[in-house]
C-alpha positions in Angstrom: 45.0 -42.4 46.3 40.7 -43.5 45.3 40.3 -41.3 42.8 42.1 -40.6 39.3 44.6 -37.6 39.6 46.2 -37.4 43.1 45.3 -34.5 45.5 46.4 -30.9 43.5 46.9 -32.6 40.0 44.4 -31.7 36.8 43.2 -33.7 34.0 44.2 -31.2 31.4 47.6 -30.2 31.6 47.4 -26.9 29.7 44.5 -26.0 32.1 41.2 -24.6 32.8 39.8 -22.5 29.5 39.7 -19.0 29.4 36.7 -17.6 28.9 35.2 -16.5 26.5 34.5 -13.4 25.7 31.2 -12.7 23.6 31.4 -11.4 20.2 31.5 -7.8 21.0 32.0 -5.3 18.1 33.2 -1.8 18.4 30.7 -0.3 17.4 28.5 -2.2 20.0 31.0 -1.2 22.7 31.2 2.8 20.7 27.0 2.3 21.0 26.5 1.8 24.5 28.6 5.0 26.1 26.6 7.4 26.9 27.2 11.3 25.8 25.7 14.4 28.0 24.1 16.0 24.8 22.5 19.3 24.6 19.8 20.3 23.2 17.3 23.3 23.4 19.8 24.2 26.4 19.0 21.1 28.3 21.4 18.7 28.7 20.7 14.9 28.4 22.8 12.2 28.8 22.1 10.0 25.0 24.1 7.2 24.2 25.6 7.6 21.4 22.8 5.6 18.8 20.9 8.0 20.5 22.9 11.1 19.2 23.9 9.6 15.9 19.7 9.2 15.3 18.6 12.6 16.7 21.5 14.4 14.4 20.1 11.9 11.5 16.8 13.4 11.9 18.3 16.8 12.1 19.4 16.0 8.6 16.5 15.1 7.2 14.9 18.0 8.5 17.3 19.7 6.4 16.7 18.1 3.0 19.4 15.1 3.3 18.3 12.4 0.7 20.6 10.1 2.6 19.3 11.0 6.2 15.8 10.5 4.8 15.6 7.4 3.1 18.0 6.6 6.5 14.9 8.0 8.5 12.5 5.8 6.9 14.6 2.5 7.6 14.7 3.1 10.8 10.6 3.6 10.5 10.0 0.1 8.5 12.2 -1.1 11.3 10.2 0.1 14.4 7.2 -0.7 12.9 7.8 -4.6 11.8 8.9 -4.8 15.9 5.9 -3.1 16.4 4.0 -5.4 14.7 6.0 -8.7 16.1 5.1 -7.9 19.9 0.6 -6.6 19.1 -1.4 -9.4 20.1 -2.7 -10.9 17.1 -5.7 -9.7 15.8 -9.2 -10.3 17.0 -11.1 -11.9 13.9 -14.5 -10.5 13.7 -16.9 -12.6 11.4 -17.3 -10.3 8.4 -20.5 -10.0 7.0 -21.9 -8.9 3.5 -24.9 -7.6 2.0 -25.7 -7.7 -1.4 -28.2 -5.3 -3.1 -29.4 -6.0 -6.4 -29.9 -2.0 -7.8 -29.0 -1.3 -12.2 -29.4 2.0 -10.6 -26.3 1.7 -8.2 -23.8 3.4 -10.5 -25.7 5.6 -12.4 -24.8 8.7 -10.4 -21.3 8.5 -11.3 -21.5 7.8 -15.0 -23.4 11.0 -14.9 -20.7 12.7 -12.6 -18.3 11.6 -15.3 -20.5 12.5 -18.6 -20.4 9.1 -19.9 -23.9 9.0 -19.3 -26.4 12.0 -19.5 -30.5 12.4 -19.0 -32.4 11.0 -21.9 -33.9 13.8 -22.9 -36.9 12.3 -24.4 -38.2 11.3 -21.2 -40.4 13.2 -19.6 -42.0 10.6 -17.0 -41.8 12.1 -13.4 -40.2 12.3 -10.8 -37.0 13.6 -12.5 -34.7 11.1 -9.9 -35.8 8.1 -12.1 -35.2 9.9 -15.3 -33.4 7.8 -17.7 -30.2 7.7 -19.2 -28.6 7.1 -22.4 -25.2 6.5 -22.7 -23.0 9.8 -24.0 -22.0 9.7 -28.2 -18.7 9.6 -27.2 -18.4 7.0 -24.8 -20.4 4.5 -27.0 -17.5 5.5 -29.8 -15.0 4.8 -27.9 -16.3 1.8 -27.1 -16.9 0.6 -30.7 -13.5 1.9 -31.1 -11.5 -0.8 -29.1 -9.6 -3.2 -31.7 -10.1 -7.1 -31.5 -14.5 -6.9 -30.9 -15.9 -9.4 -32.4 -19.2 -8.7 -35.4 -22.6 -7.5 -34.0 -25.9 -9.2 -34.4 -28.7 -7.1 -35.9 -30.0 -6.8 -32.0 -26.5 -5.9 -30.9 -26.5 -2.4 -32.8 -30.2 -2.3 -32.6 -29.4 -2.3 -28.9 -26.2 0.0 -28.8 -28.6 2.3 -31.0 -31.0 2.8 -28.5 -28.5 3.2 -25.3 -26.9 6.2 -27.2 -27.4 9.9 -27.1 -27.1 10.7 -30.4 -26.8 6.6 -32.3 -26.6 8.5 -36.2 -23.0 10.6 -35.0 -21.5 6.9 -34.6 -18.8 6.3 -36.7 -18.7 2.2 -37.1 -15.8 0.3 -37.9 -15.2 -1.2 -41.0 -16.0 -5.4 -40.2 -17.5 -4.6 -36.7 -21.5 -4.8 -38.3 -22.9 -7.5 -39.5 -25.8 -6.5 -41.6 
């Protein structure tokens, strides 16, 4: 006897362990099966999972809210999987250019009616016309709660920039006269 055990004898009296089956659920087994599915008169081989997805799409198109939710979840999962597989984007350096132009918001304020062309401004060219704040816009700003007292110079500036400052109703305790 040269070895530890006699020929034909094993060190494991229970014998060789049986192969373990991978943890496969019944759903996994069913989903892997393929079915013959007829769509628009054409027969196709599809897995059960593909058929269920197709039926869910059809139910969503018919208006089923639960099917729509399921489809949205499928789309989200797909987008995440695609994003994980996509190569990282090449970073391009950003360049910023800042142009200071005090008139760059004038057009938007004119469109929204917050500002109006000053009727007393008669200089040419008209594209650089002076604008004034609409009275309603100034009144709205003045009426906001929690504002501080304004000094005389600030009140004069508000009056100068407003189209019709005589129509402004100043909130109590706002003016510092």
